[in-house]
MDAnalysis code that builds the backbone (N, CA, C; Angstrom):
import MDAnalysis as mda
import numpy as np

u = mda.Universe.empty(417, n_residues=139, atom_resindex=np.repeat(np.arange(139), 3), trajectory=True)
u.add_TopologyAttr("name", ["N", "CA", "C"] * 139)
u.add_TopologyAttr("resid", np.arange(1, 140))
u.add_TopologyAttr("resname", ["MET", "MET", "ILE", "VAL", "ASN", "LYS", "ILE", "VAL", "LEU", "LYS", "GLU", "ASN", "LEU", "ASN", "GLU", "TYR", "ILE", "ILE", "TYR", "ASN", "ASN", "LEU", "LYS", "SER", "GLY", "PHE", "LYS", "SER", "ILE", "LYS", "VAL", "VAL", "LYS", "HIS", "MET", "GLY", "TYR", "PHE", "PHE", "MET", "CYS", "PHE", "GLY", "LEU", "LEU", "GLY", "TYR", "CYS", "PHE", "LEU", "TRP", "ASN", "TYR", "ASN", "ILE", "LYS", "ILE", "TYR", "LYS", "ASP", "LYS", "MET", "ILE", "ILE", "HIS", "TRP", "PHE", "LEU", "SER", "VAL", "ASN", "ASP", "LYS", "SER", "TYR", "LYS", "TYR", "ASP", "GLN", "ILE", "LYS", "SER", "VAL", "SER", "PHE", "ILE", "LYS", "ASN", "GLU", "THR", "PRO", "HIS", "PRO", "LEU", "ILE", "ILE", "PHE", "LYS", "ASP", "GLY", "MET", "ASP", "TRP", "ASP", "PHE", "GLN", "ASN", "GLY", "LEU", "ASP", "ALA", "ALA", "GLU", "LYS", "ASP", "SER", "THR", "ILE", "LEU", "LYS", "PHE", "VAL", "SER", "GLU", "LYS", "SER", "GLY", "ILE", "LYS", "ILE", "ASP", "THR", "LEU", "SER", "GLU", "GLU", "PRO", "LYS", "TYR"])
u.atoms.positions = np.array([
    [145.509, 61.718, 110.669],
    [146.044, 63.066, 109.302],
    [147.155, 63.024, 109.745],
    [148.068, 62.983, 110.834],
    [149.451, 62.857, 111.468],
    [149.855, 62.035, 110.814],
    [149.336, 60.688, 110.696],
    [150.417, 59.525, 110.269],
    [150.607, 59.916, 108.961],
    [149.426, 60.398, 108.168],
    [149.748, 60.269, 106.823],
    [151.159, 61.342, 106.355],
    [150.925, 62.903, 107.551],
    [151.721, 63.273, 107.360],
    [152.668, 62.669, 107.491],
    [153.453, 62.117, 108.870],
    [154.309, 61.708, 109.096],
    [155.023, 61.015, 108.132],
    [154.336, 59.739, 107.165],
    [155.013, 58.872, 106.042],
    [155.237, 60.054, 104.979],
    [154.253, 60.781, 104.290],
    [154.323, 61.515, 103.300],
    [155.755, 62.200, 103.608],
    [155.774, 62.965, 104.990],
    [157.359, 64.028, 105.160],
    [157.788, 63.590, 105.211],
    [157.982, 62.630, 106.158],
    [159.135, 62.268, 106.846],
    [159.729, 63.364, 107.689],
    [161.056, 63.480, 107.291],
    [161.975, 64.241, 108.060],
    [161.709, 65.433, 107.975],
    [161.297, 66.117, 106.811],
    [160.406, 67.293, 107.022],
    [158.978, 67.824, 108.024],
    [158.612, 66.917, 108.297],
    [157.329, 67.090, 109.379],
    [157.796, 68.629, 110.267],
    [158.715, 68.606, 110.846],
    [158.711, 69.169, 112.221],
    [158.835, 70.903, 110.672],
    [159.990, 70.906, 109.954],
    [159.623, 72.025, 109.154],
    [158.154, 72.545, 108.726],
    [157.357, 71.571, 108.025],
    [155.984, 71.308, 107.964],
    [154.784, 72.163, 109.216],
    [155.003, 71.371, 110.577],
    [154.547, 72.114, 111.443],
    [154.792, 73.254, 111.448],
    [156.154, 74.015, 111.663],
    [156.609, 75.430, 112.516],
    [155.478, 76.309, 111.176],
    [156.144, 75.615, 110.484],
    [155.145, 76.800, 108.919],
    [153.569, 77.043, 109.205],
    [152.828, 75.610, 109.259],
    [151.536, 75.519, 109.597],
    [151.506, 76.702, 110.624],
    [152.791, 76.368, 111.661],
    [151.479, 77.537, 113.274],
    [152.090, 78.542, 112.963],
    [152.762, 79.215, 112.093],
    [153.102, 80.808, 111.560],
    [152.142, 80.937, 110.807],
    [152.049, 79.810, 110.156],
    [150.618, 80.383, 108.395],
    [149.741, 80.825, 109.480],
    [149.425, 79.947, 110.033],
    [147.750, 80.054, 111.120],
    [147.913, 81.145, 112.254],
    [148.934, 81.458, 112.755],
    [148.974, 82.162, 114.283],
    [148.806, 81.160, 114.939],
    [148.818, 80.140, 115.366],
    [148.641, 79.346, 116.222],
    [149.113, 77.585, 116.255],
    [149.321, 76.909, 117.376],
    [149.505, 75.948, 117.040],
    [148.443, 74.752, 116.555],
    [148.711, 74.531, 115.223],
    [147.645, 73.667, 114.402],
    [147.518, 72.459, 115.314],
    [148.681, 71.554, 115.872],
    [148.599, 70.331, 116.302],
    [147.616, 70.449, 117.215],
    [147.585, 71.000, 118.571],
    [146.743, 71.137, 119.391],
    [145.786, 71.278, 118.626],
    [145.395, 72.387, 117.989],
    [143.577, 72.407, 117.858],
    [143.467, 70.755, 117.350],
    [144.349, 70.575, 116.186],
    [144.187, 69.308, 115.217],
    [143.306, 67.430, 116.728],
    [144.664, 67.698, 117.435],
    [144.651, 66.797, 118.860],
    [142.729, 66.584, 119.509],
    [142.358, 68.244, 120.010],
    [141.635, 68.384, 120.452],
    [139.897, 68.279, 119.901],
    [140.162, 68.741, 118.134],
    [139.249, 68.016, 117.162],
    [138.779, 66.730, 117.654],
    [140.299, 66.002, 117.773],
    [139.892, 64.827, 117.704],
    [139.443, 64.138, 118.738],
    [139.595, 64.514, 120.216],
    [139.181, 64.240, 121.375],
    [137.678, 64.400, 121.276],
    [137.464, 65.494, 120.933],
    [135.482, 65.827, 120.968],
    [134.813, 64.868, 119.624],
    [135.336, 64.854, 118.855],
    [134.741, 63.529, 118.157],
    [134.896, 62.284, 118.530],
    [135.557, 61.727, 118.809],
    [135.969, 61.240, 119.716],
    [134.819, 60.623, 120.529],
    [135.048, 61.685, 121.447],
    [133.617, 61.256, 122.736],
    [132.335, 61.304, 121.929],
    [132.178, 61.987, 120.920],
    [130.500, 61.716, 120.039],
    [129.854, 60.596, 120.153],
    [131.331, 59.791, 118.973],
    [131.444, 59.284, 118.325],
    [131.178, 57.523, 119.508],
    [131.703, 57.449, 120.509],
    [131.783, 57.055, 121.250],
    [130.263, 57.041, 122.170],
    [129.715, 57.995, 122.393],
    [128.285, 58.359, 123.013],
    [127.340, 57.661, 121.999],
    [127.218, 58.266, 121.012],
    [126.498, 57.309, 119.865],
    [126.870, 55.527, 119.876],
    [127.663, 55.904, 119.689],
    [128.474, 53.865, 120.114],
    [127.266, 53.750, 121.261],
    [127.201, 53.787, 122.095],
    [126.804, 53.765, 123.418],
    [125.295, 53.314, 123.259],
    [124.815, 54.768, 122.656],
    [122.897, 54.514, 122.284],
    [122.691, 53.596, 121.201],
    [123.514, 53.561, 120.244],
    [123.080, 52.186, 119.307],
    [123.423, 51.227, 119.791],
    [124.652, 50.882, 120.475],
    [124.647, 49.544, 120.852],
    [123.753, 48.650, 121.422],
    [122.545, 48.628, 121.980],
    [122.187, 48.003, 122.372],
    [120.054, 48.294, 121.012],
    [120.312, 48.565, 120.339],
    [118.845, 49.246, 119.232],
    [118.541, 47.896, 118.869],
    [117.667, 47.293, 119.498],
    [116.758, 45.885, 119.190],
    [115.688, 45.528, 119.708],
    [115.256, 44.578, 118.782],
    [113.848, 44.148, 119.980],
    [114.013, 42.796, 119.652],
    [113.820, 42.241, 120.899],
    [113.255, 40.523, 121.820],
    [112.028, 40.176, 121.231],
    [111.899, 39.195, 120.995],
    [110.482, 38.665, 120.664],
    [110.360, 37.174, 121.523],
    [109.515, 37.431, 122.801],
    [109.552, 36.397, 123.532],
    [107.856, 35.335, 123.184],
    [107.183, 34.267, 124.089],
    [106.306, 33.861, 123.910],
    [104.807, 34.875, 124.469],
    [105.464, 35.430, 125.120],
    [104.095, 36.667, 125.878],
    [104.577, 38.025, 125.985],
    [105.572, 38.677, 125.908],
    [105.712, 40.090, 125.502],
    [106.904, 40.563, 124.190],
    [107.195, 41.836, 123.788],
    [108.103, 42.303, 122.956],
    [108.971, 43.243, 124.089],
    [110.182, 42.752, 123.654],
    [110.543, 43.977, 124.747],
    [111.672, 45.219, 123.206],
    [111.418, 46.236, 123.398],
    [112.154, 47.200, 122.787],
    [113.217, 47.926, 123.189],
    [114.625, 47.886, 122.364],
    [115.136, 48.778, 123.222],
    [115.524, 50.146, 121.960],
    [114.797, 51.470, 122.183],
    [114.878, 52.469, 121.305],
    [115.897, 52.840, 120.522],
    [115.988, 53.519, 119.583],
    [117.317, 54.159, 119.227],
    [117.499, 55.477, 120.722],
    [118.273, 55.970, 120.578],
    [119.013, 56.648, 121.961],
    [117.824, 56.916, 123.097],
    [117.676, 55.420, 123.807],
    [117.427, 55.210, 124.646],
    [118.276, 54.642, 125.915],
    [117.725, 55.255, 127.026],
    [119.026, 53.869, 127.909],
    [118.233, 52.759, 128.090],
    [116.926, 52.867, 128.508],
    [116.123, 52.000, 128.553],
    [115.226, 50.936, 127.489],
    [115.052, 50.240, 127.859],
    [114.384, 49.264, 126.871],
    [112.904, 49.113, 127.448],
    [111.707, 48.895, 127.027],
    [110.173, 49.023, 127.182],
    [109.851, 47.987, 126.990],
    [109.121, 47.286, 127.888],
    [107.768, 45.628, 127.419],
    [106.856, 46.089, 127.179],
    [106.310, 45.279, 126.311],
    [104.805, 45.220, 125.789],
    [104.941, 43.845, 125.163],
    [103.418, 43.727, 125.886],
    [102.285, 43.046, 125.782],
    [102.250, 42.791, 124.679],
    [101.058, 41.299, 124.058],
    [100.814, 41.586, 122.936],
    [99.677, 41.592, 122.952],
    [98.833, 42.295, 123.572],
    [97.606, 42.696, 123.613],
    [97.749, 44.711, 123.800],
    [99.072, 44.518, 123.614],
    [98.916, 46.280, 123.710],
    [99.352, 46.604, 122.297],
    [99.336, 45.820, 120.919],
    [99.308, 46.060, 119.897],
    [98.424, 46.679, 119.075],
    [98.366, 47.785, 118.670],
    [97.411, 48.131, 118.083],
    [97.391, 47.860, 116.555],
    [98.300, 47.939, 115.534],
    [98.047, 47.302, 114.184],
    [99.407, 46.723, 113.494],
    [99.430, 45.460, 112.578],
    [100.536, 45.031, 112.337],
    [100.334, 44.756, 110.604],
    [101.141, 45.672, 110.110],
    [100.975, 45.681, 109.121],
    [102.242, 45.894, 107.613],
    [101.794, 45.171, 106.782],
    [102.753, 45.360, 105.692],
    [103.196, 45.709, 105.078],
    [104.070, 46.595, 104.692],
    [104.146, 48.276, 103.791],
    [104.482, 47.383, 102.392],
    [103.965, 47.618, 100.797],
    [104.742, 47.657, 99.850],
    [104.710, 48.497, 99.456],
    [106.077, 49.420, 99.472],
    [106.353, 50.467, 98.522],
    [107.827, 49.952, 98.003],
    [108.434, 50.771, 97.535],
    [109.815, 50.969, 97.052],
    [110.980, 49.618, 97.473],
    [110.604, 50.044, 99.117],
    [111.154, 49.397, 100.629],
    [110.397, 48.718, 101.350],
    [109.923, 47.180, 100.285],
    [109.214, 46.432, 101.528],
    [109.292, 46.499, 102.747],
    [108.756, 46.423, 103.673],
    [108.980, 46.005, 105.096],
    [108.028, 46.271, 105.972],
    [107.433, 45.296, 106.876],
    [106.571, 45.486, 108.268],
    [106.673, 46.389, 109.070],
    [105.770, 46.835, 109.854],
    [105.493, 47.560, 110.651],
    [104.610, 47.110, 111.777],
    [104.651, 47.516, 112.853],
    [104.173, 47.306, 114.182],
    [103.970, 48.506, 114.870],
    [102.602, 48.505, 115.096],
    [102.316, 50.163, 115.911],
    [102.011, 49.453, 117.308],
    [102.068, 49.968, 118.042],
    [101.188, 49.737, 119.661],
    [100.421, 50.801, 120.014],
    [99.524, 50.997, 121.149],
    [98.788, 51.555, 121.597],
    [98.735, 52.499, 122.107],
    [100.208, 52.448, 122.387],
    [100.725, 53.686, 123.219],
    [101.989, 54.706, 122.003],
    [101.079, 54.760, 121.026],
    [102.039, 55.671, 119.558],
    [103.236, 55.380, 118.977],
    [103.663, 54.414, 120.013],
    [105.299, 53.939, 119.478],
    [105.176, 53.091, 118.318],
    [106.290, 52.978, 117.150],
    [105.876, 51.665, 116.332],
    [107.479, 51.359, 115.868],
    [107.336, 49.931, 115.556],
    [108.317, 49.375, 115.005],
    [108.639, 49.186, 114.104],
    [109.647, 49.637, 113.087],
    [109.309, 49.709, 111.695],
    [111.036, 48.910, 111.144],
    [110.297, 47.379, 110.740],
    [111.422, 46.330, 110.253],
    [112.467, 47.144, 109.376],
    [111.844, 48.527, 108.873],
    [113.083, 48.217, 107.532],
    [113.993, 48.757, 107.814],
    [114.557, 49.322, 108.715],
    [115.786, 49.622, 109.398],
    [116.318, 48.607, 110.243],
    [115.721, 47.495, 110.358],
    [116.693, 46.427, 111.689],
    [116.738, 45.112, 110.611],
    [115.314, 43.906, 110.322],
    [116.212, 42.950, 109.466],
    [116.780, 43.141, 108.298],
    [117.228, 42.133, 107.933],
    [118.239, 41.860, 106.641],
    [117.539, 40.957, 105.224],
    [116.249, 40.105, 106.003],
    [115.822, 39.011, 105.367],
    [114.576, 38.978, 105.043],
    [113.890, 38.738, 104.128],
    [112.206, 38.791, 103.727],
    [111.386, 37.121, 104.925],
    [112.485, 36.557, 104.484],
    [112.188, 35.391, 105.740],
    [111.598, 35.521, 106.834],
    [112.709, 35.967, 107.649],
    [112.442, 36.192, 108.937],
    [111.667, 37.713, 109.427],
    [111.601, 38.542, 108.190],
    [110.407, 39.608, 108.208],
    [109.221, 38.835, 108.589],
    [108.370, 38.072, 107.652],
    [107.340, 37.784, 107.701],
    [107.174, 36.309, 108.594],
    [108.520, 35.244, 108.710],
    [107.787, 34.769, 110.084],
    [107.458, 35.409, 111.308],
    [108.456, 36.672, 111.724],
    [108.484, 36.802, 112.866],
    [106.471, 38.295, 112.999],
    [106.650, 38.722, 111.827],
    [105.391, 39.434, 111.977],
    [103.794, 38.233, 111.658],
    [104.065, 37.262, 110.966],
    [103.359, 36.140, 111.544],
    [103.076, 35.815, 112.809],
    [104.327, 35.157, 113.543],
    [104.202, 34.934, 115.094],
    [103.382, 36.313, 116.001],
    [104.001, 37.882, 115.298],
    [102.933, 38.677, 116.568],
    [101.722, 38.975, 116.433],
    [101.620, 38.507, 114.671],
    [100.315, 38.524, 114.078],
    [99.471, 37.679, 115.045],
    [99.635, 35.793, 115.136],
    [99.174, 35.374, 116.132],
    [98.973, 35.484, 117.260],
    [100.284, 36.048, 118.071],
    [100.330, 36.083, 119.333],
    [99.012, 37.558, 120.137],
    [98.810, 38.347, 118.908],
    [97.835, 39.520, 119.197],
    [96.845, 39.633, 119.089],
    [96.597, 37.890, 117.793],
    [95.193, 38.430, 117.426],
    [94.939, 39.135, 116.393],
    [95.854, 39.560, 116.079],
    [95.299, 40.699, 114.660],
    [95.761, 40.286, 113.588],
    [94.922, 40.980, 112.745],
    [95.052, 40.435, 110.894],
    [96.437, 41.329, 110.744],
    [97.042, 40.847, 109.043],
    [98.053, 41.094, 109.153],
    [97.339, 42.210, 107.852],
    [97.695, 43.817, 108.023],
    [97.212, 44.316, 106.715],
    [98.225, 44.472, 105.404],
    [98.103, 44.728, 104.749],
    [99.115, 44.739, 103.436],
    [98.814, 46.590, 103.043],
    [99.466, 47.685, 103.310],
    [99.249, 48.769, 102.563],
    [100.321, 49.205, 101.699],
    [99.930, 50.294, 100.927],
    [100.848, 50.733, 99.918],
    [101.563, 52.043, 100.327],
    [101.500, 52.235, 101.284],
    [102.408, 53.185, 101.618],
    [102.149, 53.659, 103.261],
    [103.144, 54.305, 103.840],
    [102.927, 54.443, 105.359],
    [102.063, 54.891, 106.002],
    [101.297, 54.081, 107.100],
    [99.924, 54.918, 107.445],
    [100.352, 56.341, 108.330],
    [99.379, 57.367, 107.857],
    [99.470, 58.823, 108.698],
    [98.775, 58.450, 110.265],
    [99.521, 58.253, 111.489],
    [99.067, 58.322, 112.644],
    [99.392, 59.576, 113.397],
])
């Protein structure tokens, strides 16, 4: 915002700052600067948690790095409870593990071919048939 003020107000910027300070009763630039630091810290923290939000699929296991977690979790294919394809307004694959966690492809992959290829691979490795559901399961 300060950059926009500098461009628009040019040499009248100091008068504008003094006017704002008198109007509000405190140094508004200082408050804006601290608010910027505050939001920047939350942005960087959120970026750190989202940086490694992914799933890696290998021949013998799947490694999932969950959203808002620092560590990843490894699952063997025998730990899969169900493999489903949800056909609703936004069709997507869903893998549910025996410990109650699930991996929903709705927020992950961007191509239907990749989804179906990965789902078939996981189904073959786990020995579980792919279910086609019309809505999200209640678990």
